[in-house]
DOBAMAR-125213 format. One record per residue (C-alpha): residue number from 1; x, y, z. Coordinates in steps of 0.02 Angstrom, whole numbers. Each point is the difference from the previous one (the first is absolute). Layout:
N
<pt nr="NUM" X="X" Y="Y" Z="Z"/>
...
***
This chain:
385
<pt nr="1" X="6" Y="1079" Z="219"/>
<pt nr="2" X="-136" Y="-39" Z="126"/>
<pt nr="3" X="-128" Y="-140" Z="9"/>
<pt nr="4" X="-169" Y="35" Z="79"/>
<pt nr="5" X="-111" Y="-141" Z="63"/>
<pt nr="6" X="-162" Y="-18" Z="-98"/>
<pt nr="7" X="-158" Y="53" Z="89"/>
<pt nr="8" X="-119" Y="-52" Z="-139"/>
<pt nr="9" X="-89" Y="-166" Z="-3"/>
<pt nr="10" X="-151" Y="-70" Z="-92"/>
<pt nr="11" X="-71" Y="-172" Z="33"/>
<pt nr="12" X="-84" Y="-32" Z="-168"/>
<pt nr="13" X="43" Y="36" Z="-182"/>
<pt nr="14" X="-166" Y="88" Z="-24"/>
<pt nr="15" X="48" Y="133" Z="130"/>
<pt nr="16" X="160" Y="48" Z="-90"/>
<pt nr="17" X="-73" Y="103" Z="-141"/>
<pt nr="18" X="61" Y="-117" Z="-137"/>
<pt nr="19" X="-81" Y="6" Z="-174"/>
<pt nr="20" X="-149" Y="-116" Z="-18"/>
<pt nr="21" X="85" Y="-99" Z="-139"/>
<pt nr="22" X="144" Y="-41" Z="116"/>
<pt nr="23" X="-119" Y="-55" Z="136"/>
<pt nr="24" X="-88" Y="-114" Z="-125"/>
<pt nr="25" X="163" Y="-81" Z="-56"/>
<pt nr="26" X="60" Y="-20" Z="180"/>
<pt nr="27" X="-159" Y="-95" Z="38"/>
<pt nr="28" X="20" Y="-108" Z="-157"/>
<pt nr="29" X="174" Y="-46" Z="61"/>
<pt nr="30" X="-75" Y="-60" Z="164"/>
<pt nr="31" X="80" Y="137" Z="105"/>
<pt nr="32" X="-139" Y="41" Z="122"/>
<pt nr="33" X="93" Y="82" Z="145"/>
<pt nr="34" X="160" Y="103" Z="2"/>
<pt nr="35" X="150" Y="-65" Z="96"/>
<pt nr="36" X="76" Y="104" Z="142"/>
<pt nr="37" X="131" Y="80" Z="-113"/>
<pt nr="38" X="-132" Y="41" Z="-130"/>
<pt nr="39" X="-114" Y="78" Z="132"/>
<pt nr="40" X="136" Y="127" Z="41"/>
<pt nr="41" X="101" Y="18" Z="-160"/>
<pt nr="42" X="-139" Y="25" Z="-128"/>
<pt nr="43" X="-83" Y="151" Z="85"/>
<pt nr="44" X="171" Y="79" Z="33"/>
<pt nr="45" X="55" Y="-26" Z="-180"/>
<pt nr="46" X="-164" Y="68" Z="-67"/>
<pt nr="47" X="30" Y="160" Z="99"/>
<pt nr="48" X="151" Y="34" Z="-111"/>
<pt nr="49" X="132" Y="-23" Z="135"/>
<pt nr="50" X="165" Y="-87" Z="-24"/>
<pt nr="51" X="-12" Y="-170" Z="84"/>
<pt nr="52" X="108" Y="-143" Z="64"/>
<pt nr="53" X="-96" Y="-158" Z="45"/>
<pt nr="54" X="83" Y="-142" Z="96"/>
<pt nr="55" X="-99" Y="-161" Z="19"/>
<pt nr="56" X="17" Y="-189" Z="-2"/>
<pt nr="57" X="28" Y="-95" Z="-160"/>
<pt nr="58" X="-167" Y="-58" Z="-66"/>
<pt nr="59" X="-95" Y="140" Z="87"/>
<pt nr="60" X="-62" Y="88" Z="-156"/>
<pt nr="61" X="130" Y="136" Z="-26"/>
<pt nr="62" X="-21" Y="-3" Z="-190"/>
<pt nr="63" X="-183" Y="47" Z="15"/>
<pt nr="64" X="46" Y="131" Z="129"/>
<pt nr="65" X="84" Y="103" Z="-136"/>
<pt nr="66" X="-88" Y="-68" Z="-156"/>
<pt nr="67" X="-171" Y="65" Z="50"/>
<pt nr="68" X="56" Y="179" Z="39"/>
<pt nr="69" X="103" Y="5" Z="-161"/>
<pt nr="70" X="-143" Y="-59" Z="-110"/>
<pt nr="71" X="-123" Y="113" Z="90"/>
<pt nr="72" X="111" Y="151" Z="-32"/>
<pt nr="73" X="23" Y="-45" Z="-183"/>
<pt nr="74" X="-188" Y="-20" Z="-24"/>
<pt nr="75" X="-40" Y="165" Z="86"/>
<pt nr="76" X="137" Y="101" Z="-85"/>
<pt nr="77" X="11" Y="-23" Z="-190"/>
<pt nr="78" X="168" Y="88" Z="-7"/>
<pt nr="79" X="86" Y="-101" Z="137"/>
<pt nr="80" X="130" Y="-133" Z="-32"/>
<pt nr="81" X="74" Y="-131" Z="117"/>
<pt nr="82" X="159" Y="-103" Z="5"/>
<pt nr="83" X="16" Y="-160" Z="104"/>
<pt nr="84" X="177" Y="-66" Z="24"/>
<pt nr="85" X="35" Y="-179" Z="56"/>
<pt nr="86" X="162" Y="-97" Z="26"/>
<pt nr="87" X="-27" Y="-144" Z="-122"/>
<pt nr="88" X="-92" Y="-37" Z="-161"/>
<pt nr="89" X="-98" Y="-141" Z="83"/>
<pt nr="90" X="-71" Y="114" Z="135"/>
<pt nr="91" X="-33" Y="138" Z="-126"/>
<pt nr="92" X="-97" Y="-119" Z="-111"/>
<pt nr="93" X="-105" Y="-59" Z="147"/>
<pt nr="94" X="-40" Y="177" Z="58"/>
<pt nr="95" X="-44" Y="49" Z="-178"/>
<pt nr="96" X="-125" Y="-144" Z="-7"/>
<pt nr="97" X="-81" Y="59" Z="162"/>
<pt nr="98" X="-13" Y="178" Z="-65"/>
<pt nr="99" X="-80" Y="-58" Z="-163"/>
<pt nr="100" X="-128" Y="-104" Z="96"/>
<pt nr="101" X="-42" Y="147" Z="113"/>
<pt nr="102" X="-15" Y="125" Z="-143"/>
<pt nr="103" X="-97" Y="-115" Z="-115"/>
<pt nr="104" X="-126" Y="97" Z="-108"/>
<pt nr="105" X="90" Y="165" Z="37"/>
<pt nr="106" X="98" Y="85" Z="-137"/>
<pt nr="107" X="168" Y="17" Z="87"/>
<pt nr="108" X="143" Y="-14" Z="-125"/>
<pt nr="109" X="144" Y="-101" Z="71"/>
<pt nr="110" X="169" Y="-75" Z="-38"/>
<pt nr="111" X="100" Y="-140" Z="81"/>
<pt nr="112" X="185" Y="43" Z="-15"/>
<pt nr="113" X="104" Y="-154" Z="40"/>
<pt nr="114" X="121" Y="-118" Z="-84"/>
<pt nr="115" X="-78" Y="-139" Z="-104"/>
<pt nr="116" X="-117" Y="116" Z="-96"/>
<pt nr="117" X="58" Y="56" Z="-173"/>
<pt nr="118" X="84" Y="170" Z="11"/>
<pt nr="119" X="-96" Y="64" Z="-151"/>
<pt nr="120" X="-165" Y="-39" Z="87"/>
<pt nr="121" X="51" Y="97" Z="154"/>
<pt nr="122" X="64" Y="148" Z="-100"/>
<pt nr="123" X="-163" Y="8" Z="-97"/>
<pt nr="124" X="-103" Y="-2" Z="161"/>
<pt nr="125" X="108" Y="129" Z="88"/>
<pt nr="126" X="-8" Y="122" Z="-146"/>
<pt nr="127" X="-186" Y="13" Z="35"/>
<pt nr="128" X="34" Y="64" Z="178"/>
<pt nr="129" X="-99" Y="-133" Z="92"/>
<pt nr="130" X="-84" Y="54" Z="162"/>
<pt nr="131" X="70" Y="-150" Z="93"/>
<pt nr="132" X="175" Y="-73" Z="-13"/>
<pt nr="133" X="52" Y="-155" Z="97"/>
<pt nr="134" X="187" Y="-29" Z="-14"/>
<pt nr="135" X="164" Y="-63" Z="69"/>
<pt nr="136" X="129" Y="140" Z="26"/>
<pt nr="137" X="130" Y="-68" Z="-120"/>
<pt nr="138" X="-115" Y="-19" Z="-149"/>
<pt nr="139" X="-85" Y="168" Z="31"/>
<pt nr="140" X="168" Y="90" Z="1"/>
<pt nr="141" X="42" Y="-78" Z="-169"/>
<pt nr="142" X="-155" Y="84" Z="-72"/>
<pt nr="143" X="36" Y="164" Z="91"/>
<pt nr="144" X="165" Y="14" Z="-93"/>
<pt nr="145" X="-95" Y="14" Z="-164"/>
<pt nr="146" X="-154" Y="91" Z="64"/>
<pt nr="147" X="38" Y="134" Z="129"/>
<pt nr="148" X="-185" Y="50" Z="8"/>
<pt nr="149" X="-57" Y="-176" Z="39"/>
<pt nr="150" X="-59" Y="48" Z="175"/>
<pt nr="151" X="-72" Y="169" Z="-43"/>
<pt nr="152" X="-157" Y="37" Z="101"/>
<pt nr="153" X="37" Y="-134" Z="131"/>
<pt nr="154" X="-107" Y="28" Z="155"/>
<pt nr="155" X="22" Y="-163" Z="95"/>
<pt nr="156" X="157" Y="-104" Z="28"/>
<pt nr="157" X="-9" Y="-170" Z="86"/>
<pt nr="158" X="154" Y="-90" Z="66"/>
<pt nr="159" X="-44" Y="-180" Z="43"/>
<pt nr="160" X="138" Y="-93" Z="94"/>
<pt nr="161" X="115" Y="152" Z="-7"/>
<pt nr="162" X="123" Y="-84" Z="119"/>
<pt nr="163" X="17" Y="-146" Z="-121"/>
<pt nr="164" X="33" Y="117" Z="-144"/>
<pt nr="165" X="144" Y="76" Z="97"/>
<pt nr="166" X="68" Y="-173" Z="43"/>
<pt nr="167" X="-6" Y="-48" Z="-184"/>
<pt nr="168" X="108" Y="148" Z="-49"/>
<pt nr="169" X="-136" Y="113" Z="-71"/>
<pt nr="170" X="58" Y="154" Z="97"/>
<pt nr="171" X="73" Y="86" Z="-153"/>
<pt nr="172" X="-156" Y="-38" Z="-104"/>
<pt nr="173" X="-113" Y="70" Z="136"/>
<pt nr="174" X="105" Y="159" Z="3"/>
<pt nr="175" X="-16" Y="17" Z="-189"/>
<pt nr="176" X="-188" Y="-21" Z="13"/>
<pt nr="177" X="-8" Y="128" Z="141"/>
<pt nr="178" X="101" Y="127" Z="-99"/>
<pt nr="179" X="-120" Y="-19" Z="-145"/>
<pt nr="180" X="-154" Y="48" Z="101"/>
<pt nr="181" X="-66" Y="177" Z="-8"/>
<pt nr="182" X="-133" Y="94" Z="98"/>
<pt nr="183" X="-90" Y="-79" Z="147"/>
<pt nr="184" X="-49" Y="-180" Z="23"/>
<pt nr="185" X="-62" Y="-117" Z="136"/>
<pt nr="186" X="113" Y="-144" Z="55"/>
<pt nr="187" X="-68" Y="-162" Z="71"/>
<pt nr="188" X="119" Y="-132" Z="70"/>
<pt nr="189" X="-44" Y="-173" Z="67"/>
<pt nr="190" X="110" Y="-131" Z="82"/>
<pt nr="191" X="-7" Y="-144" Z="124"/>
<pt nr="192" X="139" Y="67" Z="110"/>
<pt nr="193" X="63" Y="169" Z="57"/>
<pt nr="194" X="185" Y="41" Z="-2"/>
<pt nr="195" X="130" Y="134" Z="-32"/>
<pt nr="196" X="-43" Y="-8" Z="-185"/>
<pt nr="197" X="-169" Y="82" Z="33"/>
<pt nr="198" X="65" Y="171" Z="48"/>
<pt nr="199" X="128" Y="0" Z="-141"/>
<pt nr="200" X="-131" Y="-37" Z="-133"/>
<pt nr="201" X="-126" Y="117" Z="80"/>
<pt nr="202" X="122" Y="146" Z="-4"/>
<pt nr="203" X="25" Y="-31" Z="-186"/>
<pt nr="204" X="-181" Y="-17" Z="-54"/>
<pt nr="205" X="-110" Y="75" Z="137"/>
<pt nr="206" X="-38" Y="170" Z="75"/>
<pt nr="207" X="52" Y="57" Z="174"/>
<pt nr="208" X="-141" Y="-98" Z="82"/>
<pt nr="209" X="-77" Y="-167" Z="-46"/>
<pt nr="210" X="-133" Y="-107" Z="81"/>
<pt nr="211" X="58" Y="-165" Z="75"/>
<pt nr="212" X="-117" Y="-150" Z="8"/>
<pt nr="213" X="73" Y="-142" Z="100"/>
<pt nr="214" X="-118" Y="-141" Z="50"/>
<pt nr="215" X="16" Y="-82" Z="170"/>
<pt nr="216" X="54" Y="-165" Z="-76"/>
<pt nr="217" X="127" Y="76" Z="-120"/>
<pt nr="218" X="167" Y="-89" Z="-16"/>
<pt nr="219" X="-68" Y="-164" Z="72"/>
<pt nr="220" X="-60" Y="-160" Z="-83"/>
<pt nr="221" X="-188" Y="-22" Z="-16"/>
<pt nr="222" X="-89" Y="-106" Z="130"/>
<pt nr="223" X="-62" Y="-127" Z="-129"/>
<pt nr="224" X="180" Y="-53" Z="-38"/>
<pt nr="225" X="71" Y="-157" Z="81"/>
<pt nr="226" X="189" Y="-12" Z="3"/>
<pt nr="227" X="126" Y="-139" Z="26"/>
<pt nr="228" X="189" Y="6" Z="13"/>
<pt nr="229" X="112" Y="-150" Z="-32"/>
<pt nr="230" X="181" Y="5" Z="60"/>
<pt nr="231" X="112" Y="-108" Z="-110"/>
<pt nr="232" X="162" Y="-15" Z="-95"/>
<pt nr="233" X="18" Y="64" Z="-178"/>
<pt nr="234" X="19" Y="-180" Z="-60"/>
<pt nr="235" X="-173" Y="-43" Z="68"/>
<pt nr="236" X="-92" Y="140" Z="-91"/>
<pt nr="237" X="-41" Y="-87" Z="-163"/>
<pt nr="238" X="-75" Y="-154" Z="82"/>
<pt nr="239" X="-97" Y="106" Z="124"/>
<pt nr="240" X="-68" Y="105" Z="-143"/>
<pt nr="241" X="-51" Y="-153" Z="-98"/>
<pt nr="242" X="-88" Y="-78" Z="150"/>
<pt nr="243" X="-89" Y="161" Z="47"/>
<pt nr="244" X="-64" Y="30" Z="-176"/>
<pt nr="245" X="-76" Y="-173" Z="-10"/>
<pt nr="246" X="-121" Y="48" Z="139"/>
<pt nr="247" X="-48" Y="173" Z="-61"/>
<pt nr="248" X="-159" Y="48" Z="-91"/>
<pt nr="249" X="-34" Y="158" Z="-97"/>
<pt nr="250" X="130" Y="116" Z="-74"/>
<pt nr="251" X="175" Y="2" Z="73"/>
<pt nr="252" X="136" Y="132" Z="-18"/>
<pt nr="253" X="177" Y="-53" Z="45"/>
<pt nr="254" X="118" Y="146" Z="32"/>
<pt nr="255" X="188" Y="-14" Z="-23"/>
<pt nr="256" X="142" Y="121" Z="37"/>
<pt nr="257" X="78" Y="8" Z="-174"/>
<pt nr="258" X="-34" Y="-29" Z="-183"/>
<pt nr="259" X="121" Y="-147" Z="1"/>
<pt nr="260" X="-89" Y="-83" Z="145"/>
<pt nr="261" X="-168" Y="35" Z="-82"/>
<pt nr="262" X="52" Y="-93" Z="-157"/>
<pt nr="263" X="77" Y="-143" Z="100"/>
<pt nr="264" X="-158" Y="-27" Z="104"/>
<pt nr="265" X="-105" Y="14" Z="-157"/>
<pt nr="266" X="101" Y="-137" Z="-85"/>
<pt nr="267" X="-7" Y="-109" Z="157"/>
<pt nr="268" X="-190" Y="8" Z="9"/>
<pt nr="269" X="-18" Y="-29" Z="-188"/>
<pt nr="270" X="111" Y="-155" Z="17"/>
<pt nr="271" X="-119" Y="-66" Z="132"/>
<pt nr="272" X="-152" Y="33" Z="-113"/>
<pt nr="273" X="-81" Y="138" Z="102"/>
<pt nr="274" X="-121" Y="116" Z="-88"/>
<pt nr="275" X="120" Y="146" Z="8"/>
<pt nr="276" X="102" Y="132" Z="-89"/>
<pt nr="277" X="120" Y="138" Z="50"/>
<pt nr="278" X="30" Y="182" Z="-44"/>
<pt nr="279" X="121" Y="138" Z="50"/>
<pt nr="280" X="47" Y="174" Z="-53"/>
<pt nr="281" X="135" Y="-53" Z="-124"/>
<pt nr="282" X="-126" Y="-87" Z="-112"/>
<pt nr="283" X="-77" Y="90" Z="-149"/>
<pt nr="284" X="-173" Y="78" Z="25"/>
<pt nr="285" X="-83" Y="-124" Z="-117"/>
<pt nr="286" X="59" Y="-148" Z="102"/>
<pt nr="287" X="-49" Y="84" Z="163"/>
<pt nr="288" X="-170" Y="39" Z="-72"/>
<pt nr="289" X="-30" Y="-180" Z="-49"/>
<pt nr="290" X="52" Y="-74" Z="167"/>
<pt nr="291" X="-101" Y="123" Z="103"/>
<pt nr="292" X="-152" Y="-21" Z="-114"/>
<pt nr="293" X="6" Y="-190" Z="17"/>
<pt nr="294" X="15" Y="16" Z="189"/>
<pt nr="295" X="-141" Y="128" Z="7"/>
<pt nr="296" X="-110" Y="-115" Z="-107"/>
<pt nr="297" X="46" Y="-147" Z="115"/>
<pt nr="298" X="77" Y="-99" Z="-143"/>
<pt nr="299" X="149" Y="-26" Z="116"/>
<pt nr="300" X="-13" Y="-17" Z="189"/>
<pt nr="301" X="172" Y="57" Z="57"/>
<pt nr="302" X="95" Y="159" Z="-46"/>
<pt nr="303" X="182" Y="16" Z="49"/>
<pt nr="304" X="63" Y="179" Z="-2"/>
<pt nr="305" X="111" Y="130" Z="82"/>
<pt nr="306" X="-59" Y="153" Z="96"/>
<pt nr="307" X="-48" Y="69" Z="-170"/>
<pt nr="308" X="-176" Y="-59" Z="43"/>
<pt nr="309" X="6" Y="31" Z="187"/>
<pt nr="310" X="-106" Y="157" Z="-12"/>
<pt nr="311" X="-166" Y="56" Z="-67"/>
<pt nr="312" X="-63" Y="-155" Z="-88"/>
<pt nr="313" X="-174" Y="-56" Z="49"/>
<pt nr="314" X="-33" Y="-179" Z="-56"/>
<pt nr="315" X="-151" Y="-65" Z="98"/>
<pt nr="316" X="41" Y="-185" Z="-29"/>
<pt nr="317" X="169" Y="13" Z="90"/>
<pt nr="318" X="-19" Y="-96" Z="162"/>
<pt nr="319" X="182" Y="-35" Z="43"/>
<pt nr="320" X="161" Y="99" Z="5"/>
<pt nr="321" X="167" Y="-87" Z="23"/>
<pt nr="322" X="158" Y="98" Z="38"/>
<pt nr="323" X="129" Y="-126" Z="-62"/>
<pt nr="324" X="132" Y="130" Z="44"/>
<pt nr="325" X="-16" Y="156" Z="108"/>
<pt nr="326" X="-3" Y="170" Z="-83"/>
<pt nr="327" X="140" Y="126" Z="26"/>
<pt nr="328" X="-121" Y="127" Z="78"/>
<pt nr="329" X="-126" Y="-46" Z="133"/>
<pt nr="330" X="-131" Y="113" Z="-81"/>
<pt nr="331" X="5" Y="-110" Z="-154"/>
<pt nr="332" X="-50" Y="-148" Z="108"/>
<pt nr="333" X="-154" Y="96" Z="57"/>
<pt nr="334" X="-45" Y="29" Z="-182"/>
<pt nr="335" X="32" Y="-181" Z="-46"/>
<pt nr="336" X="-122" Y="-70" Z="126"/>
<pt nr="337" X="-123" Y="135" Z="-52"/>
<pt nr="338" X="-28" Y="-91" Z="-166"/>
<pt nr="339" X="-120" Y="-117" Z="92"/>
<pt nr="340" X="-137" Y="23" Z="131"/>
<pt nr="341" X="-59" Y="156" Z="-92"/>
<pt nr="342" X="-171" Y="84" Z="16"/>
<pt nr="343" X="-51" Y="-108" Z="148"/>
<pt nr="344" X="48" Y="-166" Z="-79"/>
<pt nr="345" X="104" Y="-130" Z="93"/>
<pt nr="346" X="177" Y="-42" Z="-50"/>
<pt nr="347" X="160" Y="-87" Z="55"/>
<pt nr="348" X="182" Y="53" Z="1"/>
<pt nr="349" X="143" Y="-124" Z="18"/>
<pt nr="350" X="176" Y="65" Z="34"/>
<pt nr="351" X="162" Y="-99" Z="-16"/>
<pt nr="352" X="139" Y="57" Z="117"/>
<pt nr="353" X="181" Y="-61" Z="4"/>
<pt nr="354" X="141" Y="28" Z="124"/>
<pt nr="355" X="75" Y="139" Z="-106"/>
<pt nr="356" X="-163" Y="100" Z="2"/>
<pt nr="357" X="18" Y="64" Z="178"/>
<pt nr="358" X="18" Y="186" Z="-32"/>
<pt nr="359" X="-136" Y="7" Z="-131"/>
<pt nr="360" X="-118" Y="-110" Z="100"/>
<pt nr="361" X="15" Y="109" Z="155"/>
<pt nr="362" X="-54" Y="152" Z="-102"/>
<pt nr="363" X="-154" Y="-94" Z="-58"/>
<pt nr="364" X="-63" Y="-57" Z="170"/>
<pt nr="365" X="-129" Y="141" Z="18"/>
<pt nr="366" X="-88" Y="-75" Z="-152"/>
<pt nr="367" X="6" Y="-178" Z="68"/>
<pt nr="368" X="-98" Y="20" Z="162"/>
<pt nr="369" X="-105" Y="-156" Z="32"/>
<pt nr="370" X="88" Y="-105" Z="-132"/>
<pt nr="371" X="17" Y="-187" Z="32"/>
<pt nr="372" X="182" Y="-54" Z="10"/>
<pt nr="373" X="76" Y="-167" Z="-50"/>
<pt nr="374" X="183" Y="-51" Z="7"/>
<pt nr="375" X="55" Y="-147" Z="-108"/>
<pt nr="376" X="188" Y="24" Z="25"/>
<pt nr="377" X="69" Y="-70" Z="164"/>
<pt nr="378" X="86" Y="130" Z="108"/>
<pt nr="379" X="-49" Y="141" Z="-118"/>
<pt nr="380" X="92" Y="161" Z="41"/>
<pt nr="381" X="21" Y="164" Z="-94"/>
<pt nr="382" X="169" Y="62" Z="-53"/>
<pt nr="383" X="18" Y="175" Z="-73"/>
<pt nr="384" X="87" Y="21" Z="-167"/>
<pt nr="385" X="132" Y="135" Z="-13"/>
***
């Protein structure tokens, strides 16, 4: 497997050869100029090449594959596309973007995630929709009963492929791969590049693929202001309460576990904050309601796990709080990427305790320029065994 640097670049959407209806809808959405990753990725994807695009969170990676996919479906009546995402929340958001971009075009589609009646999905999939947006687990459930579900597939998109591997979707991805026949184009996008990339590429891509990697990839955006507070675990709740009292706009509080997520959620509810919590062990209906209320700004504060660390684009989110550090440093990069998106300003507040030494040191590349405050006298890290 070999990656080749992209040599294509266009500086405007109109130069890319996109269908006029797409250009009209892009303009209606207020997207006047392509971002750096879009300038390189869209022309390369439109050429039919396999593609891996690495760029900052909030840099427009969804559009970087959505526009080539929709363009191909519009230009080729027989083509079909599958877009795989790691969670139902991200899949739902991407599906909304695709529907807005393809408005007034007759592209049959299906959203295949938990929380939608199975009978509805089966009915849609029997009609062989041109576009399927899905999570791997739910798609495999349908593949067991419909081996021809992906017949005629010409484009496969893996969004946050590294996260899908972390979440244990390796076996599902293999099943999906073994189902595919003929030739297809694979597009992958992510915010960081690691050993996972070659492994997934060998499974889904040809011998050569184009690599798009923006200069600012794997770094926080410049519009993000960060602060770190060093403290004891016992001080966290009071520090969280005091910080939230000063914050405006939407706030996402990230915790390390489902248990901690629920505990912080109950603490904030006890203190009458406009808040709610959600994690992966809750049923889809509950998760839908909480996320919808947060999206509609009926609640100000959302407490969650790294379930929502990736992919979500909620323009009103101005503040990110890492109540606890994530296990993987890359997840921290994704957390803080939920704010300061598309040129907007945002703030990220990180709580660090003495037992966080090993994890914190791995995160330092993403904390350059952060303001530091120590509220515990003689604070010193100690590494846990």
